[in-house]
C-alpha positions in Angstrom: 0.0 0.0 0.0 1.6 3.3 -1.1 2.0 6.2 1.2 -0.1 9.4 0.6 2.2 12.4 0.0 1.2 15.5 1.7 2.6 18.8 0.3 3.9 21.6 2.4 1.0 23.7 1.3 -1.4 21.2 2.6 0.4 20.9 5.9 0.4 24.6 6.3 -3.3 24.8 5.5 -4.1 22.2 8.1 -1.9 23.9 10.7 -3.5 27.3 10.2 -6.9 25.7 10.4 -6.0 23.8 13.5 -5.2 27.0 15.4 -7.8 29.1 13.7 -5.2 31.6 12.6 -6.6 34.4 10.4 -3.6 36.7 10.3 -1.8 34.4 7.8 -3.1 32.8 4.6 -1.8 29.8 2.8 -2.1 31.6 -0.5 0.3 34.3 0.6 3.4 32.2 0.2 5.5 35.1 -0.9 4.5 37.3 2.0 7.2 39.4 3.6 5.5 39.4 7.0 4.5 36.3 9.0 2.2 37.5 11.8 0.9 34.8 14.1 -1.8 36.2 16.4 -5.6 36.2 16.9 -5.7 32.6 17.9 -9.2 31.2 18.1 -8.4 28.2 20.2 -10.6 25.2 19.4 -9.0 22.9 22.0 -8.1 23.0 25.7 -4.3 23.4 25.4 -2.7 26.8 24.6 0.6 25.2 23.9 2.0 25.9 20.4 5.0 24.7 18.5 6.1 26.2 15.2 6.8 23.4 12.7 9.7 23.5 10.3 7.4 23.2 7.3 5.8 26.5 8.2 9.1 28.3 7.6 10.0 26.1 4.6 6.8 27.3 3.0 6.9 31.0 3.9 10.6 31.3 3.2 10.6 34.8 1.9 9.5 36.5 5.1 11.4 39.6 6.3 9.3 40.1 9.5 8.5 37.4 12.0 5.8 38.8 14.3 4.7 36.4 17.0 2.0 38.0 19.1 1.4 34.9 21.2 -0.1 36.4 24.3 -1.8 33.7 26.5 -0.1 30.9 24.8 2.7 28.5 25.9 5.4 29.2 23.3 8.9 28.1 24.3 11.4 28.5 21.5 12.2 29.4 17.9 12.9 26.4 15.7 16.5 26.1 14.3 15.2 26.5 10.8 14.7 30.3 11.3 18.5 30.8 10.7 17.9 29.6 7.2 15.5 32.4 6.4 17.9 34.5 4.3 15.6 37.5 4.0 14.6 37.7 7.7 15.3 41.2 9.1 13.0 41.6 12.0 11.8 39.4 14.9 9.0 40.5 17.2 7.9 38.4 20.3 5.9 40.3 22.9 4.0 39.3 26.0 4.9 35.6 26.1 5.5 34.5 29.7 6.6 31.0 28.6 9.4 32.3 26.4 12.5 32.1 28.7 15.5 31.7 26.5 16.9 33.2 23.3 18.2 30.2 21.2 21.8 30.2 20.0 20.5 29.9 16.5 19.5 33.5 16.5 23.2 34.4 16.0 23.1 32.7 12.6 20.5 35.1 11.1 23.0 37.3 9.2 20.6 40.0 8.0 18.7 40.6 11.2 18.3 44.3 11.7 15.6 44.6 14.4 14.7 42.5 17.5 11.8 43.2 19.8 11.6 40.6 22.6 9.6 42.4 25.3 7.6 41.3 28.3 8.8 37.8 28.3 10.8 35.8 30.9 14.2 36.0 29.2 17.0 35.8 31.8 20.2 35.6 29.7 21.6 36.4 26.3 23.4 33.7 24.3 27.1 34.2 23.3 26.0 33.9 19.6 24.1 37.2 20.1 27.4 39.0 19.4 27.3 37.7 15.8 24.4 40.0 14.9 26.7 42.7 13.4 23.8 44.0 11.2 21.5 44.6 14.1 20.3 48.2 14.4 17.4 48.1 16.8 17.2 46.0 20.0 14.3 46.0 22.4 14.7 43.7 25.4 12.6 45.7 27.8 10.4 44.2 30.5 12.2 40.9 30.8 14.2 39.1 33.6 17.7 39.9 32.4 20.3 40.3 35.1 23.4 41.2 33.0 24.5 42.4 29.6 27.4 40.1 28.6 30.5 40.9 26.6 28.8 39.6 23.5 27.0 43.0 23.3 30.2 44.4 21.8 29.6 42.5 18.6 26.6 44.6 17.8 28.6 47.2 15.9 25.7 48.5 13.8 23.4 49.0 16.8 21.8 52.5 16.9 18.8 52.0 19.3 18.9 49.8 22.5 16.2 49.5 25.1 17.0 47.1 28.0 14.8 49.0 30.5 12.6 47.3 33.2 14.8 44.3 33.8 16.9 43.2 36.8 20.3 44.1 35.3 23.1 44.6 37.8 26.0 44.6 35.3 26.7 45.9 31.8 29.9 44.7 30.2 32.6 47.3 29.2 32.4 45.9 25.7 29.5 48.1 25.1 32.1 50.7 24.1 32.4 48.8 20.8 28.8 49.8 19.9 30.1 52.9 18.2 26.9 53.7 16.3 24.7 53.7 19.3 22.4 56.8 19.4 19.6 56.0 21.9 20.2 53.9 25.1 17.4 53.2 27.6 18.5 51.3 30.8 16.0 52.7 33.2 14.4 50.7 36.0 17.2 48.2 36.6 19.5 47.4 39.6 22.7 49.1 38.4 25.0 50.7 40.9 27.5 51.9 38.3 27.8 52.4 34.6 30.6 50.9 32.5 33.6 53.2 32.1 33.5 52.4 28.4 30.3 54.3 28.0 32.3 57.4 27.3 33.4 55.9 23.9 29.8 56.1 22.6 30.6 59.3 20.8 27.3 59.3 18.8 25.0 58.7 21.8 22.3 61.4 21.9 19.8 60.0 24.4 20.5 58.2 27.7 17.9 57.2 30.2 19.3 55.5 33.3 16.5 56.5 35.8 15.4 54.4 38.7 18.6 52.4 39.2 20.9 52.4 42.2 23.7 54.6 40.7 26.0 56.2 43.1 28.5 57.8 40.7 28.8 58.6 37.0 32.2 57.5 35.4 34.8 60.1 34.6 34.5 59.1 30.9 31.0 60.6 31.0 32.4 63.9 29.8 33.5 62.3 26.5 29.8 61.9 25.4 30.2 64.8 23.1 26.9 64.1 21.2 24.7 63.6 24.2 21.6 65.8 24.1 19.3 64.3 26.7 20.3 62.8 30.0 17.6 61.3 32.3 19.1 60.1 35.5 16.5 60.8 38.2 15.7 58.5 41.1 19.2 57.2 41.8 21.7 57.8 44.7 24.2 60.0 42.9 26.1 62.3 45.3 28.3 64.2 42.8 28.9 64.8 39.1 32.4 64.3 37.6 34.4 67.4 36.8 34.3 66.3 33.2 30.6 66.8 33.1 30.9 70.2 31.6 32.5 68.7 28.5 29.1 67.4 27.3 28.7 70.4 25.1 25.6 69.2 23.2 23.5 68.6 26.3 20.1 70.3 26.2 18.2 68.4 28.8 19.5 67.3 32.3 17.1 65.5 34.7 18.8 64.6 38.0 15.9 64.9 40.5 15.6 62.5 43.4 19.3 61.9 43.9 21.8 62.9 46.7 23.7 65.7 45.0 25.2 68.1 47.4 26.8 70.4 44.9 27.4 71.0 41.2 30.9 71.1 39.6 32.2 74.4 38.3 32.3 72.9 34.9 28.5 73.0 34.8 28.8 76.5 33.3 30.3 75.0 30.2 27.0 73.5 29.1 26.5 76.0 26.4 23.4 74.3 24.8 21.5 73.5 28.0 17.8 74.4 28.0 16.2 72.3 30.8 17.7 71.4 34.2 15.8 69.4 36.9 17.5 69.1 40.2 14.4 68.6 42.5 14.8 66.6 45.7 18.6 66.6 46.2 20.9 68.0 48.9 22.2 71.1 47.1 22.8 74.0 49.3 24.5 76.4 46.8 25.3 76.9 43.2 28.7 77.7 41.6 29.1 81.1 40.1 29.6 79.5 36.7 25.9 78.7 36.5 25.5 82.3 35.2 27.1 81.1 32.0 24.1 79.0 31.0 22.7 81.6 28.6 20.4 79.1 26.8 18.8 77.8 30.0 15.0 78.1 29.8 13.6 75.8 32.5 15.2 75.3 35.9 13.7 73.2 38.7 15.4 72.9 42.1 12.8 72.7 44.8 13.2 70.7 48.0 16.9 71.4 48.3 18.5 73.1 51.4 19.1 76.3 49.4 18.9 79.6 51.4 19.8 82.1 48.6 20.8 82.3 45.0 24.1 83.8 43.7 23.7 87.3 42.3 24.9 86.0 39.0 21.7 84.0 38.7 20.0 87.2 37.4 22.2 86.9 34.2 20.1 84.0 33.0 18.0 86.1 30.7 16.6 83.1 28.7 15.1 81.6 31.8 11.3 81.2 31.5 10.3 78.7 34.2 12.1 78.8 37.6 11.0 76.6 40.5 13.5 76.7 43.4 12.1 77.2 46.8 
């Protein structure tokens, strides 16, 4: 008795029908986006496995979008590394997804990864092979460290690793020379890597709600930095090099333990907004009068008794909240 041959198309059709998936059609074999969502479960189990034949059939996809909320989805199959056109992976809100597979490092053309609101705890060593990656979102996971493999992401421009449990970021991040936006807020960091000063293209840095006590001396080398959000930490002082951040326009340092500002603060020739609320500042250096572009200045709930006379020279100041 001869075996009945079942084509990939038939298998895919049966699989889509089994899970009542309406966001993907078997007739769209050349689709560039595989979006698996809107499951109409016709059975008791929410567990799902992605079969190899699914990717053999839809082998031209550029975007893999797995919106698998309320499902038990555990891993990507190894065959995804054979998808030569794949540029973007999106997995959001899957509690059962706890591990990024090593095979992800074999996807040569991958430019964007969004793995958010999962239970990922570590990054594989192969992650550093993604030298075409430009956008990385690993927010709202369970990460505890950023390993040396981060240094392999030499094309990275945007990185969001906020809302994790990170206590350590490897110094190798200094190799991410193209990084422009970095969000590391709401972690458990007590310090930043010294190599952060080598990120000469960095424009936006958010490190709020950590346990930072100091900023590294190399901070002053961030010559392109425009926005710094560092509120809700334990920082007691700013490095003398801070005034070298000549492109800085926004400085948010409220809810720290600052007792004074360095004289170099007067060198911030582009600054427009400064928020120093809820610190321990009792006086300002005379150099603050050099901030000719300053428009918004917040400094209430500090033990300040009076302002220097030079403060009156801040002619661009529009909003002032001090006492």
